[in-house]
Structures are given as structure tokens and as C-alpha cells.
RODO-2510 file (C-alpha; in nm, 4 decimals, decimal comma):
residues 180
     n   res          X          Y          Z
     1     m     0,0000     0,0000     0,0000
     2     s     0,2765     0,2451     0,0841
     3     v     0,4426     0,1843    -0,2556
     4     t     0,1172     0,2870    -0,4308
     5     v     0,0877     0,6040    -0,2205
     6     f     0,4518     0,6883    -0,2916
     7     a     0,4032     0,6365    -0,6697
     8     t     0,0846     0,8450    -0,6692
     9     a     0,2548     1,1256    -0,4771
    10     r     0,5478     1,1151    -0,7175
    11     r     0,3147     1,1349    -1,0208
    12     l     0,1223     1,4210    -0,8632
    13     g     0,4484     1,6057    -0,7933
    14     s     0,5630     1,5526    -1,1521
    15     a     0,2310     1,6760    -1,2901
    16     t     0,2522     1,9849    -1,0690
    17     a     0,6076     2,0561    -1,1883
    18     v     0,5048     2,0191    -1,5540
    19     a     0,2055     2,2485    -1,5040
    20     a     0,4240     2,5106    -1,3338
    21     a     0,6768     2,4907    -1,6179
    22     l     0,4012     2,5358    -1,8774
    23     v     0,2566     2,8372    -1,6955
    24     g     0,6050     2,9840    -1,6602
    25     a     0,6821     2,9288    -2,0290
    26     a     0,3536     3,0894    -2,1309
    27     t     0,4121     3,4029    -1,9229
    28     l     0,7815     3,4424    -2,0051
    29     p     0,7323     3,5756    -2,3618
    30     a     0,4783     3,8326    -2,2392
    31     v     0,7122     3,9511    -1,9654
    32     a     1,0141     3,9504    -2,1962
    33     a     0,8281     4,1496    -2,4620
    34     a     0,6985     4,4134    -2,2224
    35     p     1,0283     4,5960    -2,1587
    36     h     1,1095     4,6111    -2,5308
    37     s     0,7786     4,7711    -2,6242
    38     a     0,7939     4,9931    -2,3163
    39     h     1,1349     5,1246    -2,4304
    40     r     1,0027     5,1929    -2,7788
    41     d     0,7137     5,3942    -2,6401
    42     a     0,9325     5,5725    -2,3859
    43     v     1,1993     5,7066    -2,6240
    44     v     1,0968     6,0004    -2,8434
    45     i     1,2427     6,2745    -3,0586
    46     s     1,1682     6,5705    -2,8320
    47     a     1,3205     6,8647    -3,0241
    48     v     1,4999     6,9488    -3,3493
    49     q     1,7201     7,2448    -3,4444
    50     h     1,7582     7,2392    -3,8238
    51     d     1,7818     7,6037    -3,9263
    52     l     2,1440     7,7007    -3,9995
    53     h     2,2214     8,0037    -4,2174
    54     g     2,5203     8,1319    -4,4111
    55     r     2,8737     8,0189    -4,3453
    56     a     2,7701     7,8428    -4,0255
    57     v     2,6525     7,5560    -4,2447
    58     y     3,0123     7,4808    -4,3384
    59     a     3,1941     7,5689    -4,0165
    60     g     3,3093     7,2783    -3,7944
    61     r     3,1882     7,3584    -3,4429
    62     a     2,9072     7,5830    -3,5711
    63     l     2,7452     7,2621    -3,7003
    64     n     2,6819     7,1761    -3,3364
    65     r     2,3934     7,4239    -3,3516
    66     e     2,2186     7,1680    -3,5726
    67     w     2,0895     6,8896    -3,3475
    68     v     1,8168     6,6429    -3,2569
    69     d     1,7121     6,5773    -2,8953
    70     v     1,6225     6,2186    -2,8057
    71     t     1,4397     6,1846    -2,4719
    72     n     1,3648     5,8862    -2,2493
    73     t     1,0295     5,9588    -2,0828
    74     a     1,0449     5,6486    -1,8619
    75     r     1,2183     5,5988    -1,5263
    76     r     1,4383     5,3103    -1,6394
    77     d     1,7565     5,3567    -1,8396
    78     v     1,7413     5,2498    -2,2056
    79     n     2,0295     5,0979    -2,3997
    80     l     2,0445     5,2922    -2,7291
    81     s     2,3423     5,0968    -2,8626
    82     g     2,2727     5,0129    -3,2264
    83     w     1,9792     5,2572    -3,2533
    84     t     1,9876     5,4887    -3,5550
    85     l     1,8809     5,8442    -3,6214
    86     s     1,8408     5,9198    -3,9929
    87     d     1,6981     6,1846    -4,2247
    88     a     1,5057     6,1610    -4,5519
    89     d     1,8270     6,1927    -4,7588
    90     g     1,9762     5,8813    -4,5986
    91     h     2,2223     6,0457    -4,3589
    92     s     2,2410     5,8199    -4,0561
    93     y     2,3926     5,8259    -3,7082
    94     t     2,4273     5,5050    -3,5034
    95     f     2,4480     5,5180    -3,1253
    96     r     2,7463     5,3177    -3,0000
    97     h     2,7706     5,1912    -2,6409
    98     f     2,5217     5,4493    -2,5156
    99     w     2,2719     5,4253    -2,2292
   100     l     2,0082     5,6984    -2,1981
   101     a     1,9192     5,7621    -1,8358
   102     g     1,5607     5,7527    -1,7164
   103     h     1,3929     6,0904    -1,7786
   104     g     1,7123     6,1914    -1,9606
   105     t     1,7775     6,3625    -2,2920
   106     v     2,0733     6,3303    -2,5259
   107     r     2,1430     6,5913    -2,7912
   108     v     2,2804     6,4494    -3,1177
   109     h     2,4901     6,7248    -3,2791
   110     t     2,5824     6,7222    -3,6467
   111     g     2,9312     6,8679    -3,5881
   112     q     3,2369     6,7589    -3,3961
   113     g     3,3063     6,7252    -3,0249
   114     w     3,3611     6,4864    -2,7347
   115     d     3,0700     6,2562    -2,6529
   116     t     2,9205     6,2884    -2,3036
   117     m     2,6079     6,1552    -2,1318
   118     r     2,4111     6,4601    -2,2556
   119     d     2,5708     6,5328    -2,5942
   120     v     2,6938     6,3081    -2,8754
   121     y     2,8497     6,4182    -3,2034
   122     q     2,8218     6,2815    -3,5565
   123     d     3,1608     6,4345    -3,6487
   124     r     3,0321     6,5652    -3,9825
   125     t     3,1772     6,8627    -4,1692
   126     r     2,8563     6,9692    -4,3471
   127     s     2,4964     7,0318    -4,2496
   128     v     2,2671     6,7282    -4,2663
   129     l     1,9151     6,8524    -4,1905
   130     n     1,7354     7,0427    -4,4649
   131     h     1,5957     7,3830    -4,3707
   132     d     1,2899     7,3764    -4,5982
   133     r     1,1714     7,0205    -4,5308
   134     d     1,2987     6,6971    -4,3872
   135     t     1,2063     6,4042    -4,1679
   136     v     1,4194     6,2662    -3,8867
   137     t     1,3505     5,9037    -3,7945
   138     l     1,4606     5,7100    -3,4854
   139     r     1,4854     5,3295    -3,5144
   140     n     1,5838     5,0737    -3,2532
   141     d     1,8685     4,8239    -3,2792
   142     h     1,6419     4,5863    -3,4766
   143     g     1,5594     4,8562    -3,7336
   144     r     1,2053     4,9015    -3,6037
   145     f     1,0419     5,2435    -3,6161
   146     v     1,0409     5,4256    -3,2797
   147     d     0,9581     5,7903    -3,3589
   148     s     1,0007     6,0605    -3,6219
   149     a     0,9634     6,4356    -3,6632
   150     s     0,8930     6,6218    -3,9886
   151     w     0,8871     6,9830    -4,0990
   152     g     0,8166     7,1701    -4,4210
   153     l     0,5977     7,0786    -4,7174
   154     h     0,5398     6,7039    -4,7504
   155     r     0,3550     6,5437    -5,0396
   156     r     0,1798     6,2861    -4,8270
   157     d     0,0073     6,5422    -4,6028
   158     g    -0,0356     6,8175    -4,8640
   159     g     0,0299     7,0999    -4,6211
   160     d     0,3098     7,3251    -4,5105
   161     r     0,3955     7,2247    -4,1559
   162     h     0,7089     7,4360    -4,1175
   163     v     0,7481     7,5445    -3,7579
   164     g     1,0763     7,7326    -3,7766
   165     g     1,4315     7,6338    -3,7040
   166     d     1,3938     7,5352    -3,3414
   167     q     1,1263     7,2728    -3,3285
   168     h     1,0374     7,1717    -2,9723
   169     l     0,8075     6,8750    -2,9778
   170     g     0,7597     6,8043    -2,6068
   171     g     0,3932     6,8835    -2,5486
   172     d     0,2926     6,9617    -2,9067
   173     r     0,3251     6,6461    -3,1167
   174     r     0,1284     6,7661    -3,4207
   175     v     0,4427     6,7686    -3,6352
   176     g     0,5638     6,4318    -3,5081
   177     d     0,4822     6,1124    -3,6931
   178     h     0,3756     5,8344    -3,4585
   179     r     0,2900     5,5540    -3,6993
   180     r     0,3858     5,2108    -3,5698
***
């Protein structure tokens, strides 16, 4: 009799372990996917300065007045390594070994300088962003769309959405493009 009880208990324990493993396996993908999508929603293009005039367009450090702000609206730090920031003409900047602090902003300058936690530099010698119209797109390390900002006349919307050279997008997202 005790052998039967022992075998039944062992089978019951095995069934419980299998059920726990199945429940754990079913919830793991949902938990693993949550931080990735949360990071995508938390990182935005918060401001753009694209309006350079005259000789400043061709001057080394003056190019640092052309920039894009990327902001992490969440509390947790986000690893931006491998993320890209590109414009409609195909100019692209790739973040290398860069963590964006929670509630932090990094300014991506076109010109040259020393990278810090708040400022990174593309080390270019010419202006990248077009004054009259352009679109800046942020993609994650898998090439997936995260956010974009546009200004000027665009064929797809049929209207002139130029907002000037210093485009702050924080609370007013009407010029941002949030298609997913």
C-alpha cells in the first residue's frame, strides 16, 4: 500500500512541476516582450534644431547648432546601442555603447566634439538637416520604427507644416509622426 501512495505522490508532484513549467513558459514571452515595447514607447524625438544660415553651415563647431534631442520619458535607463537616427536623404547616425538615463535627454549634434552623457556628435563637416523640409527618424537596434519628426511641405500630407528652425516637440506632437 505504501508503494502505491509513494508512486501516486510522485506522479502528482511531476504533474505539478510540468504544469508550473508550462505556466512559466507561457508568461515568459509576455514579460520579456513588455520591456522592449515599453522602451520603444518611452523614447521620443523631443526637439529638433535644423535652421542654420550662411557660413555656419560649413563651419566645424558651428554645425553643433544643428541637433536632434532624443528623450527617455520612462524611469528606467534604455540601452540605445545600435539605434539609428536618420533623415530623408539617408544620412544616418548610429548610437554606440550608449545608455540613456531615465527621464534623460541626449542631444545628437551634427558637428564635432567629445561625446558625453548629454551630448553626442556625428563628427560631420557639413549640415545634414534640410531647412525647408525633412524628416528625422529614430529606429531601434532591430531597425524598427520608434519615432520621427517632420517639418516643411510634404507630399503625403499636402500641407506646409514648417514650424521654424527650433522645433520643440515636447507637449505639441502635431508635427511628429507616430505611426507604428
